[in-house]
N, CA, C and O atoms as a CHARMM CRD file, in Angstrom:
* protein
*
  272
    1    1 MET  N      3.85900  47.27700  22.35200 PROA 1      0.00000
    2    1 MET  CA     4.61100  46.19400  21.74800 PROA 1      0.00000
    3    1 MET  C      4.76300  45.07500  22.76700 PROA 1      0.00000
    4    1 MET  O      4.18400  45.12500  23.85200 PROA 1      0.00000
    5    2 ALA  N      5.53500  44.08300  22.41400 PROA 2      0.00000
    6    2 ALA  CA     5.69500  42.91500  23.27000 PROA 2      0.00000
    7    2 ALA  C      6.46900  43.26500  24.52700 PROA 2      0.00000
    8    2 ALA  O      7.40300  44.06600  24.50500 PROA 2      0.00000
    9    3 SER  N      6.06300  42.65500  25.60300 PROA 3      0.00000
   10    3 SER  CA     6.72900  42.88300  26.87200 PROA 3      0.00000
   11    3 SER  C      8.08600  42.18800  26.89100 PROA 3      0.00000
   12    3 SER  O      8.25300  41.13200  26.28000 PROA 3      0.00000
   13    4 SER  N      9.04100  42.76700  27.57900 PROA 4      0.00000
   14    4 SER  CA    10.38600  42.20200  27.60800 PROA 4      0.00000
   15    4 SER  C     10.48900  41.02100  28.57000 PROA 4      0.00000
   16    4 SER  O     11.48500  40.29800  28.53600 PROA 4      0.00000
   17    5 ASN  N      9.48900  40.80400  29.42700 PROA 5      0.00000
   18    5 ASN  CA     9.56500  39.69800  30.36300 PROA 5      0.00000
   19    5 ASN  C      8.91000  38.41700  29.83300 PROA 5      0.00000
   20    5 ASN  O      8.80100  37.43200  30.56300 PROA 5      0.00000
   21    6 VAL  N      8.47800  38.42600  28.58000 PROA 6      0.00000
   22    6 VAL  CA     7.89000  37.22900  27.98300 PROA 6      0.00000
   23    6 VAL  C      9.01700  36.27500  27.62000 PROA 6      0.00000
   24    6 VAL  O      9.95900  36.65200  26.92200 PROA 6      0.00000
   25    7 LYS  N      8.91700  35.03500  28.09800 PROA 7      0.00000
   26    7 LYS  CA     9.95200  34.03800  27.85800 PROA 7      0.00000
   27    7 LYS  C      9.86000  33.53800  26.41900 PROA 7      0.00000
   28    7 LYS  O      8.77500  33.21100  25.93700 PROA 7      0.00000
   29    8 GLU  N     10.99200  33.48000  25.74200 PROA 8      0.00000
   30    8 GLU  CA    11.01700  33.00100  24.36400 PROA 8      0.00000
   31    8 GLU  C     11.05000  31.47900  24.35600 PROA 8      0.00000
   32    8 GLU  O     11.69100  30.86100  25.20700 PROA 8      0.00000
   33    9 ASN  N     10.35500  30.87700  23.39000 PROA 9      0.00000
   34    9 ASN  CA    10.39000  29.43700  23.20900 PROA 9      0.00000
   35    9 ASN  C     11.48600  29.12200  22.20800 PROA 9      0.00000
   36    9 ASN  O     11.39900  29.49600  21.03900 PROA 9      0.00000
   37   10 LYS  N     12.51500  28.43300  22.67200 PROA 10     0.00000
   38   10 LYS  CA    13.61400  28.05400  21.79200 PROA 10     0.00000
   39   10 LYS  C     13.58100  26.55200  21.60300 PROA 10     0.00000
   40   10 LYS  O     13.29700  25.79500  22.53100 PROA 10     0.00000
   41   11 PHE  N     13.87600  26.13900  20.38500 PROA 11     0.00000
   42   11 PHE  CA    13.90900  24.72900  20.05700 PROA 11     0.00000
   43   11 PHE  C     15.27700  24.17500  20.41500 PROA 11     0.00000
   44   11 PHE  O     16.30300  24.73100  20.02300 PROA 11     0.00000
   45   12 SER  N     15.29000  23.08600  21.15500 PROA 12     0.00000
   46   12 SER  CA    16.54100  22.45400  21.56100 PROA 12     0.00000
   47   12 SER  C     16.48900  20.97800  21.17100 PROA 12     0.00000
   48   12 SER  O     15.59400  20.24600  21.59500 PROA 12     0.00000
   49   13 ILE  N     17.45000  20.55200  20.36700 PROA 13     0.00000
   50   13 ILE  CA    17.50500  19.15700  19.92500 PROA 13     0.00000
   51   13 ILE  C     17.68800  18.22500  21.12900 PROA 13     0.00000
   52   13 ILE  O     17.02200  17.19400  21.22000 PROA 13     0.00000
   53   14 SER  N     18.57200  18.57700  22.03400 PROA 14     0.00000
   54   14 SER  CA    18.82800  17.70300  23.18500 PROA 14     0.00000
   55   14 SER  C     17.57800  17.58700  24.06600 PROA 14     0.00000
   56   14 SER  O     17.27900  16.50200  24.56600 PROA 14     0.00000
   57   15 LYS  N     16.85700  18.67300  24.25800 PROA 15     0.00000
   58   15 LYS  CA    15.62900  18.62400  25.06100 PROA 15     0.00000
   59   15 LYS  C     14.58100  17.76200  24.36500 PROA 15     0.00000
   60   15 LYS  O     13.85100  17.01500  25.01600 PROA 15     0.00000
   61   16 PHE  N     14.51100  17.86800  23.04400 PROA 16     0.00000
   62   16 PHE  CA    13.56700  17.06700  22.27400 PROA 16     0.00000
   63   16 PHE  C     13.83900  15.58000  22.47600 PROA 16     0.00000
   64   16 PHE  O     12.91800  14.81400  22.75900 PROA 16     0.00000
   65   17 PHE  N     15.10700  15.16600  22.33200 PROA 17     0.00000
   66   17 PHE  CA    15.43000  13.75000  22.46600 PROA 17     0.00000
   67   17 PHE  C     15.28100  13.26000  23.89800 PROA 17     0.00000
   68   17 PHE  O     14.94200  12.09500  24.11000 PROA 17     0.00000
   69   18 ARG  N     15.52000  14.10200  24.87100 PROA 18     0.00000
   70   18 ARG  CA    15.27000  13.71200  26.26000 PROA 18     0.00000
   71   18 ARG  C     13.78300  13.45400  26.48800 PROA 18     0.00000
   72   18 ARG  O     13.40700  12.49700  27.16400 PROA 18     0.00000
   73   19 SER  N     12.94400  14.31500  25.92000 PROA 19     0.00000
   74   19 SER  CA    11.50100  14.11900  26.10500 PROA 19     0.00000
   75   19 SER  C     11.00900  12.89600  25.33300 PROA 19     0.00000
   76   19 SER  O     10.10500  12.19500  25.78900 PROA 19     0.00000
   77   20 VAL  N     11.59800  12.64100  24.17200 PROA 20     0.00000
   78   20 VAL  CA    11.23400  11.43000  23.42400 PROA 20     0.00000
   79   20 VAL  C     11.59800  10.19500  24.23300 PROA 20     0.00000
   80   20 VAL  O     10.80600   9.25700  24.33300 PROA 20     0.00000
   81   21 LYS  N     12.78600  10.19200  24.80500 PROA 21     0.00000
   82   21 LYS  CA    13.23800   9.05700  25.61300 PROA 21     0.00000
   83   21 LYS  C     12.31000   8.82400  26.80300 PROA 21     0.00000
   84   21 LYS  O     11.97400   7.68100  27.11300 PROA 21     0.00000
   85   22 SER  N     11.89700   9.89500  27.46700 PROA 22     0.00000
   86   22 SER  CA    11.01000   9.72700  28.61500 PROA 22     0.00000
   87   22 SER  C      9.62900   9.22700  28.19100 PROA 22     0.00000
   88   22 SER  O      9.00000   8.45800  28.91700 PROA 22     0.00000
   89   23 GLU  N      9.15800   9.65600  27.02700 PROA 23     0.00000
   90   23 GLU  CA     7.85200   9.18300  26.54500 PROA 23     0.00000
   91   23 GLU  C      7.92100   7.72000  26.11500 PROA 23     0.00000
   92   23 GLU  O      6.97400   6.96600  26.34000 PROA 23     0.00000
   93   24 ILE  N      9.02000   7.31400  25.50300 PROA 24     0.00000
   94   24 ILE  CA     9.17800   5.91700  25.07200 PROA 24     0.00000
   95   24 ILE  C      9.15700   4.98500  26.28400 PROA 24     0.00000
   96   24 ILE  O      8.65700   3.86300  26.19300 PROA 24     0.00000
   97   25 LYS  N      9.68900   5.43400  27.40400 PROA 25     0.00000
   98   25 LYS  CA     9.67800   4.61100  28.61400 PROA 25     0.00000
   99   25 LYS  C      8.25900   4.38400  29.13200 PROA 25     0.00000
  100   25 LYS  O      8.01200   3.41000  29.84300 PROA 25     0.00000
  101   26 LYS  N      7.33000   5.26700  28.78700 PROA 26     0.00000
  102   26 LYS  CA     5.94800   5.15100  29.25000 PROA 26     0.00000
  103   26 LYS  C      5.11000   4.21400  28.39100 PROA 26     0.00000
  104   26 LYS  O      4.01000   3.82700  28.78700 PROA 26     0.00000
  105   27 VAL  N      5.61700   3.84800  27.22800 PROA 27     0.00000
  106   27 VAL  CA     4.85200   3.01900  26.28900 PROA 27     0.00000
  107   27 VAL  C      4.76700   1.59200  26.81500 PROA 27     0.00000
  108   27 VAL  O      5.75500   1.03800  27.29600 PROA 27     0.00000
  109   28 THR  N      3.58600   1.00900  26.72100 PROA 28     0.00000
  110   28 THR  CA     3.40700  -0.39100  27.05300 PROA 28     0.00000
  111   28 THR  C      3.51900  -1.19200  25.75800 PROA 28     0.00000
  112   28 THR  O      2.60200  -1.18900  24.93700 PROA 28     0.00000
  113   29 TRP  N      4.63200  -1.86900  25.58600 PROA 29     0.00000
  114   29 TRP  CA     4.88400  -2.60100  24.35100 PROA 29     0.00000
  115   29 TRP  C      4.18300  -3.95300  24.39900 PROA 29     0.00000
  116   29 TRP  O      4.10300  -4.55800  25.46800 PROA 29     0.00000
  117   30 PRO  N      3.66800  -4.44900  23.25700 PROA 30     0.00000
  118   30 PRO  CA     3.00700  -5.75500  23.24400 PROA 30     0.00000
  119   30 PRO  C      4.02700  -6.87600  23.41800 PROA 30     0.00000
  120   30 PRO  O      5.20200  -6.73300  23.07900 PROA 30     0.00000
  121   31 THR  N      3.55000  -7.98400  23.95100 PROA 31     0.00000
  122   31 THR  CA     4.42800  -9.14000  24.11200 PROA 31     0.00000
  123   31 THR  C      4.62600  -9.81800  22.75700 PROA 31     0.00000
  124   31 THR  O      3.90900  -9.54300  21.79500 PROA 31     0.00000
  125   32 ARG  N      5.60500 -10.70100  22.70700 PROA 32     0.00000
  126   32 ARG  CA     5.87100 -11.43400  21.46800 PROA 32     0.00000
  127   32 ARG  C      4.64600 -12.25400  21.06100 PROA 32     0.00000
  128   32 ARG  O      4.33600 -12.35600  19.87400 PROA 32     0.00000
  129   33 LYS  N      3.95100 -12.83400  22.03300 PROA 33     0.00000
  130   33 LYS  CA     2.75500 -13.62700  21.75500 PROA 33     0.00000
  131   33 LYS  C      1.65100 -12.74100  21.16800 PROA 33     0.00000
  132   33 LYS  O      0.96900 -13.14600  20.22700 PROA 33     0.00000
  133   34 ASP  N      1.47300 -11.55000  21.71300 PROA 34     0.00000
  134   34 ASP  CA     0.46400 -10.62400  21.18900 PROA 34     0.00000
  135   34 ASP  C      0.76600 -10.24700  19.74100 PROA 34     0.00000
  136   34 ASP  O     -0.12700 -10.23700  18.89400 PROA 34     0.00000
  137   35 VAL  N      2.02700  -9.93800  19.46800 PROA 35     0.00000
  138   35 VAL  CA     2.40600  -9.56000  18.09800 PROA 35     0.00000
  139   35 VAL  C      2.15200 -10.71500  17.14700 PROA 35     0.00000
  140   35 VAL  O      1.65800 -10.50500  16.04000 PROA 35     0.00000
  141   36 TRP  N      2.48100 -11.93200  17.56000 PROA 36     0.00000
  142   36 TRP  CA     2.25000 -13.10800  16.71800 PROA 36     0.00000
  143   36 TRP  C      0.74700 -13.28500  16.45900 PROA 36     0.00000
  144   36 TRP  O      0.34700 -13.57300  15.33200 PROA 36     0.00000
  145   37 ASN  N     -0.07700 -13.11500  17.48400 PROA 37     0.00000
  146   37 ASN  CA    -1.52600 -13.25500  17.30700 PROA 37     0.00000
  147   37 ASN  C     -2.07200 -12.17500  16.37000 PROA 37     0.00000
  148   37 ASN  O     -2.90000 -12.46800  15.50700 PROA 37     0.00000
  149   38 TYR  N     -1.62000 -10.94400  16.53200 PROA 38     0.00000
  150   38 TYR  CA    -2.07100  -9.85800  15.65500 PROA 38     0.00000
  151   38 TYR  C     -1.64700 -10.12600  14.20500 PROA 38     0.00000
  152   38 TYR  O     -2.40600  -9.85300  13.27500 PROA 38     0.00000
  153   39 THR  N     -0.44600 -10.65500  14.01600 PROA 39     0.00000
  154   39 THR  CA     0.03200 -10.97700  12.67900 PROA 39     0.00000
  155   39 THR  C     -0.84200 -12.04700  12.03500 PROA 39     0.00000
  156   39 THR  O     -1.18600 -11.94300  10.85800 PROA 39     0.00000
  157   40 LEU  N     -1.19800 -13.06400  12.79400 PROA 40     0.00000
  158   40 LEU  CA    -2.06200 -14.12400  12.26000 PROA 40     0.00000
  159   40 LEU  C     -3.44400 -13.58600  11.89900 PROA 40     0.00000
  160   40 LEU  O     -4.02000 -13.99500  10.89100 PROA 40     0.00000
  161   41 VAL  N     -3.97300 -12.68800  12.69700 PROA 41     0.00000
  162   41 VAL  CA    -5.27700 -12.09500  12.39900 PROA 41     0.00000
  163   41 VAL  C     -5.20700 -11.29200  11.10300 PROA 41     0.00000
  164   41 VAL  O     -6.10800 -11.38000  10.26800 PROA 41     0.00000
  165   42 VAL  N     -4.14800 -10.51700  10.93300 PROA 42     0.00000
  166   42 VAL  CA    -3.99800  -9.71900   9.71200 PROA 42     0.00000
  167   42 VAL  C     -3.87000 -10.62400   8.49500 PROA 42     0.00000
  168   42 VAL  O     -4.50400 -10.37000   7.47100 PROA 42     0.00000
  169   43 LEU  N     -3.06000 -11.67400   8.58900 PROA 43     0.00000
  170   43 LEU  CA    -2.90300 -12.59500   7.46000 PROA 43     0.00000
  171   43 LEU  C     -4.20700 -13.31500   7.12700 PROA 43     0.00000
  172   43 LEU  O     -4.52800 -13.52100   5.95700 PROA 43     0.00000
  173   44 ALA  N     -4.95700 -13.69700   8.16400 PROA 44     0.00000
  174   44 ALA  CA    -6.24400 -14.36600   7.94000 PROA 44     0.00000
  175   44 ALA  C     -7.22600 -13.42100   7.24700 PROA 44     0.00000
  176   44 ALA  O     -7.94300 -13.83100   6.33400 PROA 44     0.00000
  177   45 MET  N     -7.26200 -12.17700   7.67300 PROA 45     0.00000
  178   45 MET  CA    -8.17200 -11.21300   7.04300 PROA 45     0.00000
  179   45 MET  C     -7.75800 -10.92000   5.60000 PROA 45     0.00000
  180   45 MET  O     -8.61600 -10.73600   4.73700 PROA 45     0.00000
  181   46 CYS  N     -6.46000 -10.87500   5.33300 PROA 46     0.00000
  182   46 CYS  CA    -5.99000 -10.67900   3.95200 PROA 46     0.00000
  183   46 CYS  C     -6.42400 -11.84800   3.07400 PROA 46     0.00000
  184   46 CYS  O     -6.89800 -11.64800   1.95600 PROA 46     0.00000
  185   47 ALA  N     -6.26000 -13.06600   3.58100 PROA 47     0.00000
  186   47 ALA  CA    -6.67400 -14.24600   2.81600 PROA 47     0.00000
  187   47 ALA  C     -8.18300 -14.24100   2.59500 PROA 47     0.00000
  188   47 ALA  O     -8.64700 -14.52700   1.49100 PROA 47     0.00000
  189   48 PHE  N     -8.95000 -13.91900   3.63100 PROA 48     0.00000
  190   48 PHE  CA   -10.40200 -13.86400   3.51100 PROA 48     0.00000
  191   48 PHE  C    -10.82900 -12.82100   2.48000 PROA 48     0.00000
  192   48 PHE  O    -11.71800 -13.07000   1.66600 PROA 48     0.00000
  193   49 SER  N    -10.19300 -11.65900   2.52100 PROA 49     0.00000
  194   49 SER  CA   -10.52700 -10.59700   1.56100 PROA 49     0.00000
  195   49 SER  C    -10.17600 -11.00700   0.14000 PROA 49     0.00000
  196   49 SER  O    -10.94800 -10.76300  -0.78700 PROA 49     0.00000
  197   50 ALA  N     -9.01800 -11.62800  -0.03500 PROA 50     0.00000
  198   50 ALA  CA    -8.60400 -12.06600  -1.37400 PROA 50     0.00000
  199   50 ALA  C     -9.56100 -13.11200  -1.93600 PROA 50     0.00000
  200   50 ALA  O     -9.92600 -13.05700  -3.11000 PROA 50     0.00000
  201   51 ILE  N     -9.96100 -14.05700  -1.10600 PROA 51     0.00000
  202   51 ILE  CA   -10.89700 -15.09900  -1.55600 PROA 51     0.00000
  203   51 ILE  C    -12.25600 -14.48800  -1.89100 PROA 51     0.00000
  204   51 ILE  O    -12.85900 -14.84000  -2.90500 PROA 51     0.00000
  205   52 THR  N    -12.74000 -13.57900  -1.05000 PROA 52     0.00000
  206   52 THR  CA   -14.03400 -12.93100  -1.29000 PROA 52     0.00000
  207   52 THR  C    -14.01900 -12.14100  -2.59200 PROA 52     0.00000
  208   52 THR  O    -14.94400 -12.25100  -3.39600 PROA 52     0.00000
  209   53 ILE  N    -12.98100 -11.35200  -2.80300 PROA 53     0.00000
  210   53 ILE  CA   -12.88600 -10.55800  -4.02300 PROA 53     0.00000
  211   53 ILE  C    -12.74600 -11.46200  -5.24400 PROA 53     0.00000
  212   53 ILE  O    -13.33200 -11.18800  -6.29100 PROA 53     0.00000
  213   54 GLY  N    -11.97800 -12.52700  -5.11500 PROA 54     0.00000
  214   54 GLY  CA   -11.83500 -13.48100  -6.22000 PROA 54     0.00000
  215   54 GLY  C    -13.16000 -14.14000  -6.58700 PROA 54     0.00000
  216   54 GLY  O    -13.48700 -14.29100  -7.76500 PROA 54     0.00000
  217   55 LEU  N    -13.91600 -14.53000  -5.56800 PROA 55     0.00000
  218   55 LEU  CA   -15.22100 -15.14900  -5.83600 PROA 55     0.00000
  219   55 LEU  C    -16.18900 -14.15000  -6.46500 PROA 55     0.00000
  220   55 LEU  O    -16.90600 -14.49000  -7.40600 PROA 55     0.00000
  221   56 LEU  N    -16.21400 -12.93200  -5.95600 PROA 56     0.00000
  222   56 LEU  CA   -17.08200 -11.91400  -6.54600 PROA 56     0.00000
  223   56 LEU  C    -16.68100 -11.62100  -7.99400 PROA 56     0.00000
  224   56 LEU  O    -17.54700 -11.42300  -8.84700 PROA 56     0.00000
  225   57 ASP  N    -15.39800 -11.59300  -8.27000 PROA 57     0.00000
  226   57 ASP  CA   -14.92000 -11.36200  -9.62400 PROA 57     0.00000
  227   57 ASP  C    -15.37500 -12.48100 -10.55200 PROA 57     0.00000
  228   57 ASP  O    -15.79900 -12.22100 -11.67800 PROA 57     0.00000
  229   58 THR  N    -15.29000 -13.71500 -10.09000 PROA 58     0.00000
  230   58 THR  CA   -15.71600 -14.86200 -10.90000 PROA 58     0.00000
  231   58 THR  C    -17.21700 -14.81400 -11.16600 PROA 58     0.00000
  232   58 THR  O    -17.66000 -15.06500 -12.28700 PROA 58     0.00000
  233   59 VAL  N    -17.99500 -14.49500 -10.14400 PROA 59     0.00000
  234   59 VAL  CA   -19.45000 -14.42900 -10.30200 PROA 59     0.00000
  235   59 VAL  C    -19.83100 -13.32400 -11.28900 PROA 59     0.00000
  236   59 VAL  O    -20.64700 -13.54900 -12.18300 PROA 59     0.00000
  237   60 PHE  N    -19.25400 -12.14400 -11.13700 PROA 60     0.00000
  238   60 PHE  CA   -19.58300 -11.05000 -12.05100 PROA 60     0.00000
  239   60 PHE  C    -19.12300 -11.32900 -13.47000 PROA 60     0.00000
  240   60 PHE  O    -19.80100 -10.95600 -14.42700 PROA 60     0.00000
  241   61 LYS  N    -17.97700 -11.98100 -13.61700 PROA 61     0.00000
  242   61 LYS  CA   -17.50000 -12.32000 -14.94800 PROA 61     0.00000
  243   61 LYS  C    -18.47900 -13.30100 -15.60900 PROA 61     0.00000
  244   61 LYS  O    -18.79000 -13.17000 -16.79300 PROA 61     0.00000
  245   62 PHE  N    -18.95900 -14.27600 -14.84400 PROA 62     0.00000
  246   62 PHE  CA   -19.91400 -15.23500 -15.37200 PROA 62     0.00000
  247   62 PHE  C    -21.20900 -14.53500 -15.76900 PROA 62     0.00000
  248   62 PHE  O    -21.75500 -14.80800 -16.83800 PROA 62     0.00000
  249   63 LEU  N    -21.71600 -13.62500 -14.91000 PROA 63     0.00000
  250   63 LEU  CA   -22.94800 -12.90900 -15.20500 PROA 63     0.00000
  251   63 LEU  C    -22.80800 -12.01700 -16.43900 PROA 63     0.00000
  252   63 LEU  O    -23.72400 -11.96000 -17.26000 PROA 63     0.00000
  253   64 PHE  N    -21.69300 -11.32900 -16.58200 PROA 64     0.00000
  254   64 PHE  CA   -21.49200 -10.46800 -17.74300 PROA 64     0.00000
  255   64 PHE  C    -21.32400 -11.27000 -19.02300 PROA 64     0.00000
  256   64 PHE  O    -21.70500 -10.81300 -20.10000 PROA 64     0.00000
  257   65 ASN  N    -20.75100 -12.47200 -18.90700 PROA 65     0.00000
  258   65 ASN  CA   -20.64900 -13.32300 -20.09600 PROA 65     0.00000
  259   65 ASN  C    -22.01600 -13.83100 -20.53700 PROA 65     0.00000
  260   65 ASN  O    -22.23000 -14.07500 -21.72400 PROA 65     0.00000
  261   66 LEU  N    -22.94300 -13.99100 -19.59700 PROA 66     0.00000
  262   66 LEU  CA   -24.30100 -14.38700 -19.96500 PROA 66     0.00000
  263   66 LEU  C    -24.99400 -13.28400 -20.74000 PROA 66     0.00000
  264   66 LEU  O    -25.78300 -13.55800 -21.64400 PROA 66     0.00000
  265   67 LEU  N    -24.70100 -12.02400 -20.38700 PROA 67     0.00000
  266   67 LEU  CA   -25.32200 -10.89600 -21.06300 PROA 67     0.00000
  267   67 LEU  C    -24.73100 -10.67600 -22.45500 PROA 67     0.00000
  268   67 LEU  O    -25.41900 -10.16100 -23.33600 PROA 67     0.00000
  269   68 ALA  N    -23.51800 -11.04200 -22.66300 PROA 68     0.00000
  270   68 ALA  CA   -22.85100 -10.76800 -23.94000 PROA 68     0.00000
  271   68 ALA  C    -23.20700 -11.75400 -25.01300 PROA 68     0.00000
  272   68 ALA  O    -22.71900 -11.64400 -26.13800 PROA 68     0.00000
């Protein structure tokens, strides 16, 4: 059977939060300028995707109306 000298793993809430705190200190957070630039890139890509899908929808609608 199991040996009596095997250390048991116990879950500790306080130990968990201490380790979370130490890991958060290691994170390199982006600067405000970086976040603003990333936001602009995401918005630009959303606009580009919306325009592309809208144009494709218009073209296909026109083509299907020619067939009908």
